[in-house]
N, C-alpha and C positions, 0 to 999 in steps of 0.2 A: 840791348842798348838802343836808345832813341837815335833817330837820324841826326838831330841837331847835336847831340852829345858826340856822335861819331865824327861829324864834320869838325867840331871844335877840337877834338883830340887830334884829328888828322892835320888840322891847321897848325897845332902846336908842334907836331913832328916836323912839319915843313919849315916852321920858323927855327926850330932847334937845328935842323939840317943846314939852314942858311948860316947860323952862327958857327957851326963846326967848319964849314967851308972857308969862313973868314978867319978861322983860328981864334975865335973869341970864347969858345966853350970852356966851362970849368968841369973837370972830372972830379966826382965826389966818391970816395971809397969808404965803405963800412959804416960810417955814421953820418947823420944829417947835420948840417950847420945850423942848428936851432937852439935858441936859449929861451928860457921861460919868460924872461922880461924883454924879449926882443920886439914884441908888437906894441907900438904906442897906443895908449888908451884912446887917442883921438880917432883911431880907426873904428872904434866901437861907438854905438849910439849912447847918448847920455839920457837916461830915463829918470824922471822925477815922479815917483808914485803919488805924490801929493799935489801934482799939477796936471790939469787937463789941457790938452793941446788940440783936441778936436771936438769932443763931446761937451755939451752943456752939463751942468751938475744934474739936472733932472734926467737927461738922457743917460748919464753914467749910472744913476740910481736904478733906472729901468734895466740897463744892461747887466748890472750887478745881480738883480733879481733873476734875470734870464740865465745868467751863468750858473747861479745856484740851482736853478731848475734842471739844467743840463747835467751839471756835476755837483750833486749835493754832498755835503760833508757827512762822513760816517766813520766807523771805527778804523777804516783803512787809510783815510786821509782827509785833508781839508777840501772845502768846496771851491767852486770856480771863482767866486768873488774874492774870497780870502787869498786864493792863489795868485791874484793879480791879473786875471783874464781881462778885466775892463781896462787896466793900464796898458796891457799889451795891444788890445784892439784899438784903443784910443790913439796910440802912437803909430800903429800901422796905417790907420785911416788918414793920419796927418801927413803920411809920406807917399812913396811911390805906389804902394799897393792901393791906397785910397784914391789916388789919381787915375788908377787903371792904366798905368804906363805900359803894361804888358798885355793889355786886352784890346780887342778890335771894337771900337766904339763908333765907327762910321758906317752909315747905312749903305744900301737899303737893308731893312730887316724884314724877314719873312717868317711867318709862323711855321715851325717845323713839327716834327713828331714829338710825342711826350718824352721819348728817349733822348732826343737832342736837347731838350730843355729850352727855356726862353732865351731870346736875344735881347741885348740891352744897348741903349745909347747912353745910359747912365753909368758913371764910374761907381765903384764900391762905396766911396764916401757919399755920393749922392743917393745911392740906394739906401744906405743907413739913415740919412737925414729924412728922406721921404718916408721910408718904412716906419721908423720910430715915431714920426709925427702922426702917421695914419693909425698906428697901434694905440697911441695916446688918445687920439680922438675917439676911437672905438671904445676903449676902456671907460673913458669918462662919460660917453653917451649911454653905455649899457650898464655900467656898474657904479658910476658916479665918482670914481677915483682913478688915479693912474695905476699902471700895471704893478709897480713895486709896492703899492699899498694894499693890494688884493691878498686874499688868503692863498696859501700855497696850492690848495686844491683847485681854486679858480685859475691861478696862473698856469697850472699844468693843463687844464681844460682848454684854455686859449691857445697854448702852444701846440696841443694836439690837433686843434682845428686848423692852425696854420700849417702843420705838417701834412695834413690831409688836403690842404688847399681849399678848405670850405669857409674859412674866416672871411666875413664880408668886409673887404678893404677896397679902397678906390682902384680903378682900372689900371693906374700906373704903378700899382704895387702887386706883385705876384706873391701871395702869402707863403706858398710852399717853397719857392726859391729864396725868399727872405729868411725863412726858417733854416734852410740848409746852409745859407751863407753864415748866419750867426752861429749855428752849431759847429761848422767847420772852424770858424775863427776862435771860438771858445776852446775847442780841442787843441788848436795850435798854441793858444796862450797857455793852456794848462801843461803842455808837454814841451814848450820851447825852452831854450837856454834862458836862465834868469836875467841875463844881460839885456834882454828885450822887454823886460817888464813883467812877464808872467812867471809861472812855476816858482813862486816865492819860496825861498829856502830849499829849492830843488826838491820840493815835497813829492812831486809825481815821480821823479827819477828814483828817489829813495824807496818809494812804494813799489816800483817796478823792478828795482835792482839794476837800473841803467847806470853805467859808470860815468856818463857825461863826456866832456871834451878832453879825454886823456890822450896823451901823445903816443903812447906805446902799449900795445896789448899782447906783445909776444910772450910774455910770461904766463898768459892765461890760455894760450891757443890749444893746449892739450888737456885743459881741465874742464871738459864738457860736462854739463849738468851739475856742476858743483857750485855751491853758494860761496862766492869769493870774498864776500864781506867788504867790497870795495866802496869807499866813500866817494860819491860823485864829485866831479870838478866842473865848474862852469867856465866859460870864456873869460869872465872878469877875474875869476880866481887865478886862472892860468897866466893872465897878463900881469897880475900884481905880485905873484909869489912864485918862487921856484918850486916846482912840484916833482916829487919822486913817485915811483910806482910801488 
């Protein structure tokens, strides 16, 4: 358990103890007071897959091509673009993640070891804007067209150079770090709950056999290694319909 998680849990116990001393605690026996329709939809983000909130259309086209390079479609499932990874990243960059609200963005910044990775004064949103612009300039100068218009073989070669840190981009763009950021975010979009814009139709969950946001798994605790044939449930489904196990 991480230290912060432990402190948070400990704080919760202290608060609960305070309520008990004041006689305000509620004792719950045997069942949880939960109803399938109890959570208002206003709690969840409203994602419109047809509307961009951060990317320009040209940036979204490039990210779609990158997502398909990272996760191409095959006999097992759909590719990253079709799964909604661009929509997921677009909305994340327009929110708290994009602003870097949980990152330290104030200097001084010192060059560390390769294991420590680069330090940034830029937020993730700024890194995407600067990085995609630099990638666009590189592709047009070397190949005469944007990344999404290149052959798949050429796209893969460019991404491999980024991964190795050898792609010649401006000094304010670390190609390897940009590659790792985009790869991480595409993975997150592909595996996320569909309510956040990615994992369209819960395709990745169905492929992996992941049951999703189900409320109760007690019925399956003793059925190890067995294909349960469970249809996955997303947060949006759970909030709109009563679900049984």
